[in-house]
C-alpha positions as CSV (number, residue, x, y, z in Angstrom):
1,M,11.7,-9.4,61.3
2,Y,14.1,-10.2,58.6
3,Y,14.3,-8.4,55.2
4,E,16.2,-9.8,52.3
5,H,17.8,-7.4,49.8
6,K,16.8,-8.6,46.3
7,G,17.9,-5.6,44.3
8,I,16.9,-2.0,43.4
9,A,13.6,-1.0,41.8
10,V,13.5,2.2,39.9
11,M,10.1,3.7,39.1
12,Y,9.6,6.1,36.2
13,S,6.6,8.2,35.3
14,V,6.4,7.5,31.6
15,E,3.6,7.6,29.1
16,W,3.8,5.3,26.1
17,R,2.0,6.1,22.8
18,T,1.6,3.9,19.9
19,I,2.0,5.5,16.5
20,V,-0.1,3.9,13.8
21,Y,0.0,4.7,10.1
22,V,-2.2,2.9,7.6
23,D,-2.0,3.9,3.9
24,L,-5.7,4.0,2.8
25,S,-5.1,5.5,-0.6
26,K,-5.4,2.2,-2.4
27,I,-8.6,1.4,-0.6
28,D,-9.9,4.8,-1.6
29,N,-9.1,4.1,-5.2
30,D,-10.6,0.6,-5.1
31,K,-13.7,2.0,-3.4
32,L,-14.1,4.5,-6.2
33,A,-13.6,1.8,-8.9
34,L,-16.2,-0.4,-7.2
35,R,-18.7,2.4,-7.1
36,Q,-18.2,3.0,-10.8
37,Y,-18.6,-0.7,-11.5
38,V,-21.8,-0.9,-9.5
39,H,-23.2,2.1,-11.4
40,H,-22.2,0.5,-14.7
41,I,-23.9,-2.8,-13.8
42,D,-27.0,-0.9,-12.6
43,V,-27.3,0.7,-16.1
44,L,-26.9,-2.7,-17.8
45,C,-29.4,-4.3,-15.5
46,Q,-32.0,-1.5,-16.2
47,M,-31.6,-2.3,-20.0
48,S,-32.0,-6.0,-19.4
49,I,-35.4,-7.5,-20.2
50,A,-34.9,-10.6,-18.1
51,R,-33.7,-9.0,-14.9
52,N,-35.2,-11.7,-12.6
53,W,-33.5,-14.5,-14.6
54,T,-30.1,-12.9,-14.4
55,G,-28.2,-11.9,-11.3
56,C,-29.5,-8.4,-11.7
57,A,-32.5,-8.8,-9.3
58,H,-30.3,-9.2,-6.2
59,F,-26.9,-8.0,-7.4
60,G,-27.5,-4.3,-6.6
61,D,-28.6,-4.9,-3.1
62,D,-25.8,-7.4,-2.3
63,V,-23.1,-5.2,-3.7
64,R,-24.4,-2.0,-2.1
65,R,-24.5,-3.8,1.3
66,R,-20.9,-4.9,0.9
67,L,-19.8,-1.5,-0.3
68,D,-21.5,0.1,2.7
69,Q,-19.7,-2.3,5.0
70,L,-16.4,-1.4,3.3
71,V,-17.1,2.3,3.8
72,R,-18.0,1.7,7.5
73,T,-14.9,-0.4,8.1
74,E,-12.7,2.2,6.3
75,G,-14.3,5.0,8.5
76,L,-13.6,3.0,11.6
77,L,-10.0,2.4,10.5
78,K,-9.6,6.2,9.9
79,E,-11.1,7.0,13.2
80,I,-8.8,4.6,15.1
81,T,-5.6,5.8,13.3
82,G,-6.6,9.5,13.6
83,Q,-6.8,10.0,9.8
84,R,-9.4,12.4,8.6
85,S,-12.4,11.1,6.7
86,E,-13.1,12.5,3.2
C-alpha cells in the first residue's frame, strides 16, 4: 500500500465565542415616546364624537398590536445578546 505525504495537520481544541453588542437605548426611548403618543391619541379619541368616522375606531388596536410586537422583538433581541430586560 502506498501513502503520499500531503502535509502536516495540526488539531487544536479551541472554543470560539461570538461577542455581540446592540445598543438598545434608542429603541427604549422610541418605545417610551410611542407609548406616550398612543396614550395622547387615546385621550383625543375619547373626546371625539365621531370616533367611527375617524381613524380612532381601529387606531388603538392597530398601534397596540404593533407596539406589543416591538416589545416582543426587543425582548428577543435582549435575550439573544444577553442584555437584561427592564
